[in-house]
C-alpha positions in Angstrom: 44.9 181.4 -21.2 48.0 180.4 -19.3 49.4 182.6 -16.4 52.7 182.2 -14.7 53.1 183.4 -11.1 56.7 183.6 -9.9 57.3 183.3 -6.1 59.2 186.0 -4.2 62.3 187.0 -6.1 65.3 187.2 -3.7 68.1 189.6 -4.6 70.6 189.0 -7.5 70.3 185.2 -7.4 66.6 185.4 -7.9 66.9 188.0 -10.6 69.5 185.9 -12.4 67.1 183.0 -12.5 64.3 185.1 -14.0 66.8 186.5 -16.6 68.0 183.1 -17.6 64.8 181.1 -17.3 61.7 183.2 -18.0 61.8 183.0 -21.7 62.1 179.2 -21.6 59.2 179.0 -19.2 57.0 181.2 -21.3 57.7 179.0 -24.4 57.4 175.7 -22.6 54.1 176.5 -20.9 52.8 178.8 -23.6 52.4 181.6 -21.1 50.2 184.6 -21.9 51.0 186.7 -18.9 53.7 186.7 -16.1 53.2 187.9 -12.6 56.1 188.0 -10.0 56.3 189.0 -6.4 59.3 191.5 -6.5 59.4 193.0 -3.0 62.7 191.3 -2.1 64.4 191.7 -5.4 66.8 194.4 -4.3 69.4 192.7 -2.1 66.6 190.8 -0.4 64.8 193.9 0.9 62.6 196.1 -1.3 62.8 197.1 -4.9 64.4 199.9 -6.9 63.4 201.5 -10.2 66.4 200.0 -12.0 65.5 196.5 -10.9 61.8 196.9 -11.5 62.4 198.3 -15.0 64.8 195.4 -15.7 62.3 192.8 -14.6 59.7 194.3 -16.9 62.1 194.3 -19.8 62.8 190.6 -19.2 59.1 189.8 -19.6 57.5 190.2 -16.2 54.1 191.9 -16.9 53.0 192.7 -13.3 55.0 192.9 -10.1 53.3 192.3 -6.7 54.7 193.0 -3.3 54.0 193.0 0.5 55.4 194.4 3.7 58.9 195.0 2.3 57.7 197.3 -0.5 58.9 200.4 1.3 62.4 199.1 2.3 64.0 201.2 -0.4 63.2 204.9 -0.2 63.1 205.3 -4.0 60.2 202.9 -4.2 57.9 205.7 -3.0 58.4 207.6 -6.2 58.7 204.5 -8.4 55.4 202.9 -7.3 53.6 206.2 -7.8 54.8 206.3 -11.5 54.8 202.6 -12.4 51.3 201.1 -12.4 52.6 197.6 -13.0 54.2 197.6 -9.6 51.5 196.9 -6.9 51.5 197.3 -3.2 48.9 195.7 -0.9 45.5 197.3 -1.6 44.6 197.3 2.1 47.2 199.9 3.1 45.4 203.0 4.4 44.2 205.7 2.1 46.9 208.1 0.9 49.7 205.6 0.6 51.5 205.8 -2.8 50.7 203.3 -5.5 47.8 201.1 -6.1 46.7 197.6 -5.2 45.3 196.4 -8.5 46.1 196.5 -12.2 44.5 195.3 -15.4 47.1 193.9 -17.7 46.8 193.0 -21.4 48.2 189.8 -22.9 50.0 189.9 -26.2 46.7 189.3 -28.1 44.8 191.9 -26.1 43.0 189.8 -23.5 42.6 191.4 -20.0 43.9 190.0 -16.8 43.3 191.6 -13.4 45.9 191.4 -10.7 45.1 192.3 -7.1 47.6 192.4 -4.2 46.4 192.2 -0.5 48.3 191.6 2.7 47.3 189.6 5.8 47.2 191.0 9.3 47.9 187.9 11.5 51.5 188.3 12.8 51.9 191.3 10.5 51.0 195.0 10.3 47.6 195.9 11.6 46.4 197.6 8.4 42.9 197.6 6.8 40.8 194.4 6.5 42.1 192.5 3.4 38.8 190.4 3.2 36.7 193.5 2.8 39.2 195.5 0.6 39.7 192.6 -1.8 36.0 192.5 -2.6 36.0 196.2 -3.4 39.0 195.8 -5.6 37.3 192.9 -7.5 34.2 195.0 -8.1 36.3 197.9 -9.3 38.0 195.8 -12.1 35.4 193.1 -12.8 33.9 195.0 -15.8 37.4 195.1 -17.4 38.7 191.6 -16.7 37.1 188.2 -16.2 40.4 186.6 -15.3 41.6 187.9 -11.9 44.6 186.7 -9.9 45.0 187.6 -6.2 48.4 187.7 -4.4 47.6 187.1 -0.8 50.8 188.2 1.0 50.5 186.8 4.5 52.3 185.0 7.4 49.5 182.7 8.7 48.6 179.7 6.6 45.1 179.9 8.1 44.6 183.4 6.9 45.7 182.5 3.3 43.4 179.5 3.2 40.5 181.6 4.5 41.1 184.1 1.7 41.0 181.2 -0.8 37.6 180.1 0.4 36.4 183.7 0.7 37.1 184.3 -3.0 36.2 180.9 -4.4 34.1 181.6 -7.5 34.9 185.3 -7.4 38.4 185.2 -8.8 40.5 182.9 -11.0 43.2 182.2 -8.5 44.4 183.1 -5.0 48.2 182.6 -4.6 49.9 183.0 -1.3 53.3 184.7 -0.9 55.6 185.9 1.9 56.9 182.8 3.7 59.4 181.8 1.0 58.6 178.1 1.4 56.6 176.5 -1.5 53.6 174.5 -0.3 52.3 171.4 -1.9 48.6 172.1 -1.5 47.7 173.4 -5.0 44.1 172.6 -5.8 41.0 173.8 -7.6 38.3 174.9 -5.2 34.7 173.8 -5.9 33.6 177.0 -7.7 36.6 177.3 -10.0 39.3 179.2 -8.1 42.8 177.9 -8.2 44.6 178.0 -4.8 48.1 177.6 -3.4 49.1 178.6 0.1 52.6 179.8 -0.9 54.2 180.0 -4.3 57.7 179.8 -2.7 60.9 181.6 -3.3 62.9 182.4 -6.4 66.4 182.6 -5.1 69.0 180.7 -3.0 67.5 177.7 -1.2 70.6 176.8 0.7 69.7 179.6 3.1 67.3 180.6 5.7 64.4 181.9 3.6 66.9 183.5 1.2 69.4 185.0 3.6 72.9 183.7 4.6 72.6 181.0 7.2 75.1 182.1 9.8 73.7 185.6 10.6 70.1 184.3 10.4 70.9 181.4 12.7 72.8 183.7 15.1 69.6 185.7 15.6 67.9 182.6 16.9 70.9 181.5 19.1 71.7 184.8 20.8 68.8 187.2 20.0 71.4 189.8 19.0 70.9 192.0 15.9 72.5 190.6 12.7 73.0 192.1 9.2 71.2 189.9 6.7 72.5 189.4 3.2 71.1 187.2 0.4 72.7 183.8 0.2 73.9 182.4 -3.1 73.7 178.6 -2.8 71.3 176.3 -4.7 69.2 178.9 -6.6 65.8 177.7 -7.6 62.8 179.3 -9.3 59.5 178.5 -7.6 56.1 179.4 -8.9 52.8 178.2 -10.3 51.2 178.0 -13.7 47.4 178.6 -13.9 45.3 177.7 -16.9 42.1 179.7 -17.1 39.0 180.0 -19.2 39.1 183.7 -20.2 35.3 183.6 -21.0 34.2 182.5 -17.6 37.2 183.5 -15.5 37.4 180.0 -13.9 40.7 178.2 -13.5 40.9 174.9 -15.2 44.3 173.7 -14.0 47.0 174.7 -11.6 50.6 173.4 -11.8 53.3 174.0 -9.2 56.8 174.4 -10.6 60.3 174.4 -9.0 63.4 174.5 -11.1 67.1 174.7 -10.4 69.3 176.8 -12.6 70.6 173.7 -14.4 67.0 172.6 -15.0 66.1 176.0 -16.4 69.1 176.1 -18.7 69.2 172.4 -19.8 66.3 170.1 -18.8 63.5 172.5 -19.4 64.8 173.3 -22.9 65.3 169.6 -23.7 61.6 169.1 -22.9 60.2 172.0 -24.9 58.8 169.6 -27.6 57.5 167.1 -25.0 54.0 167.2 -23.6 53.5 169.6 -20.7 53.6 168.1 -17.3 50.2 167.0 -15.9 48.6 169.7 -13.8 46.2 169.5 -10.9 42.7 169.2 -12.3 39.3 168.8 -10.8 39.2 165.2 -9.6 42.8 164.3 -9.9 46.5 165.2 -9.5 49.5 164.6 -11.6 52.9 165.7 -12.6 56.3 164.7 -14.0 58.7 164.9 -11.0 61.6 165.4 -13.4 60.1 168.7 -14.4 58.2 169.8 -11.3 60.1 168.9 -8.1 59.1 170.7 -4.8 61.9 171.9 -2.6 
C-alpha cells in the first residue's frame, strides 16, 4: 500500500499545485490513499467548506489540521459535518470534530489517520502522548495501517512522538513549521518518520506569507497583515509504502516538486522506475525527481 502525505497547503498557490499535480503524483507513485494538511488552505489561515469540499473532489482522502483549524468561523460547522476533516485529537472534550478517521482505499483496505498537536511553544491543551495512544486503541481493530500527523513547533517534541509510537503506527509525519526536513527514516520497529513534511505553496516567502509584512514584524515589532505570497510554488510531501498485513512501513520517500516539475518532468518520468526511497539499511533517491527546498 502506498500513501501520499502532502505538507501544509498554503492558500490558492498551494491549492493550485494540488489541483494540477495530484493526479500525476497518484499515477506516478501508484498511490492508494492521499492525506493533506489543509489548515492553511484558505488564504493562508484556516479552511472553508468550499475549499475542503474541492480538495476532496480533487482526490484528497483525508484532511488534517492544527492550531489554525478555527481561523474561519464556518469551520466549526464544517468539521462537525465532515468526518474526513480532522482537528487535533488532544483538544479538550466538547470541541467540534474528531481527531481520527478510518479511510478506505479504492480496493477497500482500511487506513487510520490520527491528528495530534504538540504543546511546546503552542497551546497548552491535553497531553498528545497520552491521547494518541487512546486514539490508536480506538481504531486498531479497524485498521492495521495508521498514519499520525504530529502538528508541532518543537523538533524535539516531534522526534519524541516518533520514538513514542515506533512499532505502534505505520508513520509519524510532522507538520506546522512549513520547512521540509531531510531526516526521513524507518525507525527500528517499523514506523516511518519525518520531522516536517514541509509546505505546499509559495516558497519565495516567509513560511508562505509575503516577505515584506513578515519581515517588518521582526524589524519593528508592529502588527502587519499577512497575505499568502505567490512566488516559486512547490509541493512538499512524503510517500510511505506500508505492509497492510502488519502495518509496518517498508519505505519512506520525501518529495518536493515545482509547478513545472509537476506539469512536465513528473509526467515525462511516469514510465520510468520510481525514485529510490529510504529503506532499512540505506538511503537513495533521484535528485531530479526529489529535490529538497
